[in-house]
N, C-alpha and C positions, 0 to 999 in steps of 0.2 A: 637440487638446485632451486634457489628462491627465484620466483618470477618477479620481473621488474614492475614496480608500482610508481605512481605519481600522486602527489597530493592535489586534489581538485574538488571543486564544489559539486553539489548535487546537480546543479544546472549543467555543468560541463560533462558530468557523467552521463546524463540523458542524451546530450548532443553526441557524445562519443559513441554510445550504444547504437543510436539511430544511424549515424554515419557509417559505422563498421558494418552494420547489417545491410545498408543500401549498397555498399561496395561489394559485399558478398553475394547479394541476390538482386538481380535487376528488376524483380517483381515487387520489391519493397518500395513503397513511396510514402511521403508525408503529406497530409492534407489538413486544412483547418483555416480559421480566420487569422490573418496576419502572420502566417508561418513563413512567408517568403521574404518580401522586401523588408518588412519590419523585423524579421527574425524571431517571431513568436512574442506573445504578450508578456512572457516572463523571460525572454531571451534564450530560450532553449534550442532555437534553430538558427542562431546567428551564423552566417557564413555558408549555410547549407544550400541556399539558392545558387550561390556562385559556383559551388562544386557540382551540384547535381542537375541544375536547370529547372525551369518552370514546369516541365512535364512531371517531374518527380518530387518537387516541392511546390504544392499547388495551393495557392490562395483561393479561398472559397467565399461565396456570399455569406451574409449574416443570416443563416437559416440552418439551425441545428438539425431540423427534420430532414432537410435535403442533404446535409453533410453525412449524416449517419446512413441514410438510404443509399447514397452513392457509394459509400465505403463498403457497406455490406454487399451490395451488388457487385462491386469490383472484387471483393474477396471470394464470392461464390463463383466467379468466372476466372480464377487463377491468380489474381493479384494478392499482395499482402500489405494492405493499407495500415498506416499508423494515423490515428485521428487525434489531433490536439484539440481536446474539448475546451481548453482553458479552464475557467472556473467550473468545478464539479457541479455546482448548482444548475448549470445550463443543460446538464444531461437529462433533466426532466423532459425537455423537448424531444429527446431521442428515445424515450422509454419504449414506445410501441415497436420501433424498428429493432431495438436491441433485445427486448424481452420476448416479443412474439415472432420475430423473424430470425435474427442471428442466433439466439440461444436454442431454437428448436429445429433449425433446418437439418443439421446433421442427423438428429434422431429420426425425423420424419422421413428422411431419404435413406435410412438404413446405413448410415455412415458414408454414403457416396457424396453427399453435399457438404463439403467442408467450408467453414467460414473463418479463415485466418485473419482476424482484424483486431487491432489493439486500440482501445479508447483510453488515452492519457488524460487523467483528471486532476487538476490542481485543487487539492482539498484542504479543508481545515481553516483555522483562524490564525491570528498572530500578526497580521499585517494591516489591520484596520479596515477590512473590507466589508464589515457590517453584515446584516442579517441575510441578505440575498446572495452573498458571495463568499461565504465562510463555512459551508457545511461539509461534513464527511458522511456520505450517503452509502457507504459500503454495504450496510446491512440489507438494503433493498436488493442488491445484486447477489449476495450470498444466498438469498431465498430462492433464486431461479436456477433450476437444473439446466446444464448446458453452458453456463457462464463460469469462467475462472476469474478469481479476484485476487489481486496481489497488492501488498502495501509495505514496501521496503522502507527501512529506517536509517540506512547508512549509504554513503555515496557508492561504495563497492557493491552492495546489494542492489542498489538502484540500477547500476550498469548491468550487472549480471542477470538479474531477473527480467529486465526490459528486453534484453537480447533473447532470453528464453521465450518471453511472451510473443515477440515478433516471429519466432520460428514455430510457435505452436499452431496447430491446425484448428484451434477453437477460438471463439471470441474471448478476449481477456480485458477486464476492467483493471486499469493500472492507476493506483493512487500515488501522486507525488504531492508533497506538502509545501504549500506556499511559504510557510515560515522557515523552511529548510533549504530553499534553493541556494542560499549562500553558505550553507554548512559544508565544511571541508573534511576530507578524510583520504586515506590512501586507497587508490583504485588500481587494480591490475591493468596493465597496458596490453596484455595478450588479447588479440582479437578473438581467440577461441574461448576466453573466460566466460563462463555462464554460471548462474545460480539456478538450481532446479526448482521448478514449480511444484508445490505440494510438499515441500520439506522445510520444517522449522529448524531454527539454529539456537543452540544454547550459547548465549552471549557471555554469561557468567555462570560458573558452577558454584553451587552452594548446598548447604545441608539443613538450614533452619526454615526457610520460607521460599516458596516458588512464586515468582511474579511473571505472569503471562501478559505479553503486550505486543504491539506492532506499530509500524509507521512512526509518526512524529513523537509519540510517547516513549519510544525506545530510548532516546537520548536522556530524557528525564528519569526514567526508571534506572538506567545504568548509573547516573549520578547519585540518585537516592540510595542505590545498593552500595555504592562505594562509601557514602557518608555514614550509613547506619553500621557498616562494618567497622569503620574507624571510631565512631562515637559509642556504639552500643555492643559491638562484638557480634552482631547478627550476620550470619552467612546467608546471603540471598542468591538463589538460582534464578537467572533471568532467561526465560524462554521467549525468543523472538519468533512469532508465527511466520512472518514474511508473506506466506500465502494463506489467505482466509478460506478460499474454496479452490481446490479441495483442501480440507484441513488436515494437518498432521496430528491426528488424535494420539498416536502412540507416543510422540515426544512429550505432549502435555501430560498424559496419564502417567508415564514413567517418572516424570519430575514430581508430580503430586504424590505418588507412592513413596518417593525418596524423602521428601521433606515433611509431608503430612499437613502442610498449611499452604493455602493458595490465595493470591490476590490477582485479580484481573483488571487491567488498566487500558482504557482507550480515551480518545478525546471527542468521540461522537456522543450524541445524546444517550443517556443511560437507558431510558425506556425504549425497548425494542432494539437496543444496540447489539452488535455482534457478540460482545463478550457475554451477553446473557445466554446465547447458544452454547458458548464454551462452558459456562457454568452448568447448564443442563446436561451437557455431555459428560462432565465429571460426575455429577450427581447420579446419573444413570449407570455409571460404570463400576467395576470392582474397585477402582481407586477411591471411591467414596468411603470404603471401609478403612482406609489408611488415614483419613482426615482426623486431625486432633483439634479442629476448630471449624467455624463456619467458612463457607466460600464467600469471599468479599469482592465486590465490584467497585471500581472507582472510575467515573466517567464524566463526560460533560453534563452541564446542567440542562434541564429540560425547558429551556427558553430560547427564543431567537437570539442570535449573536448580536450584542450591542456594538455600536460604533465606538463608544468610549473605551480608550485603551485600558483604563483601570478596571472597568467592568469586564472587558474582553479577557483580561488575564485571569479574573476571578471565575470565569466560566469553565475553564478546563483544568484538569489536575496539575498542580504545581509539584515541584520536587519536594517541598516541605510536606504537602498533603500526602504524597506517596510514602514518605518516610513515616508519617504518623500511622498510616494503615499497616505498614510493615511491622513497626514496633508493637502495635496493637495485636497483630496476629502472633508475633514471636513470644509475647508475654503470656499467652494462653497455654500454659504448659500443664 
């Protein structure tokens, strides 16, 4: 029996996931700047104050250090806070609390000190927010043991893995992309629907080239895969990581062994970016022996994000650029 779905935006999928989990568990609450009366800086909590009240939808002062400290303390004492960080760039003010406290507490207390907190980060460019409000900083957090990092790219995955993140007993960094808040797709209405943390998804099956991606770039990779199949007859397998830490290495390596060619795509800076870790993982594995060409990376340019819309678009991989790289790989036979 097919489960009922509804077309909705990423924004609505986020609100649905949080609301369902708050109805399910009275220990879940939302906190952050403007989450209450204003409904969130990106409209992700509109109407939640009216349903859950000011004790569970808590407007905070403009102090990221205080917000993160309060959230981690609440998590350590039995609550399950969801923190709306708004722009991911602001998480730099939370780094000590997240990296030195939240990530390490469970380990230092032998598993007895759980920290079930979710930090929702509006990441990436595409809406004219310029250099200080357009970064994707996931690589910083994948470097830290004790943190889980997720970056879904469809409305359904956004809902499902946000619910899993809220239920998880570890701190989770949750990337949601500003350019995709209005993107729509079919989302399961079942309140028990979840997407597992740590499991990649094959969004397209193919035999010629593997493209590994996540988050905002998934939509562009899928479009590029469809277009090169139509124009060039190239069969592209698209691996959507969804979770960056812990990484589903098996899914990536199996796909690489299948196609023998791999392109890695994200919109964060190329130098030190997470896809570099994926490339190293492939190179160190037995999948390397199956490669018929170089491992290619396609990522954001290593410069601060410009305000100019034209330059902003040029900063991150486009559908055309992704197609060029796929064709380049496929033709190395």
